[in-house]
N, C-alpha and C positions, 0 to 999 in steps of 0.2 A: 239411830240409823243402824248401828251394828247389831242391835237385837233383832231388827227386821230382817237383815241379811241372814242372821243365824237361824231364825225361824223358817226362812225360805229354804235354806240348805237342809234343815231337818225334814221339811215337807217333801222336797225333791228326793231325798234319800229314802224316805218311807215309801214313796211311790215306786221308786226303782226296786226296793226290796220286797214289798208286799204285793204290788199290783201288776208289775210287768212280768209276763211269762215268756217273752221272746228271748232268743239266745243270739249272741253276737260272737263270731269266731275271734278268739284271742282276748275276749273281755268278759269278765264275770260281772254281770249287772247287779247281782246280789251283793257282791263285795263292794262295788262302787256305792251302792245304796247305804251299806253299813258305814263305810268311810265318811260319806257325806253327813250321815246322822251324827256320828261321833264328832266331826269337825264343827257342825252346827251347835251341838250341845256344849262343846268346849268354848266356842265363841260367845254363846249366850251367857254362860257362867262368868266369863271374863268381863263381858260388857256390864253385867249386873253388879259385879264387884267394883268395877271402876265407877259406875254410877253411884253406888252406895258410899264409897269413900269420898267422892267429890262433894256429895251433899253434907257429909260430916265435917269436911274441911272448910266449909263456907264461913264459919265463925259468926258470932253475934255482933251486932252493932249497938253500941250504947251511947245515948245522948247524955252528955254531962251538963247539968244545969247549975251546979254550984260554982262554976268558974266564971271568970269575967267573960262577957260576950265578945265574940270576934266580929269585927265589922263585916256586915253583910249576912249574918246568920248565926246559928248556934254552933258550938264546938262539938264535933263528933269524934269519938274515940272508938277505934275498931279493935276488938280483942281477937285473939286467935293467932297471933304471930304474923299477920300479913301487913 
């Protein structure tokens, strides 16, 4: 969801910077467009980094078959410190 919001901010910023030629007293739409594009790009980078680190932290699940069975199923040992 964060990446979608970031892409939306980049798109709105690009529209304000490149496509809008109107002027508003006391407000530079070009500057607002650049700011939105920078904030959107930063949010996109942060959300991709968080997504990549969350996937690498998941850890592998190993089913141990050499041990005595536990009543009701197999023994599952999760590696990765969780």
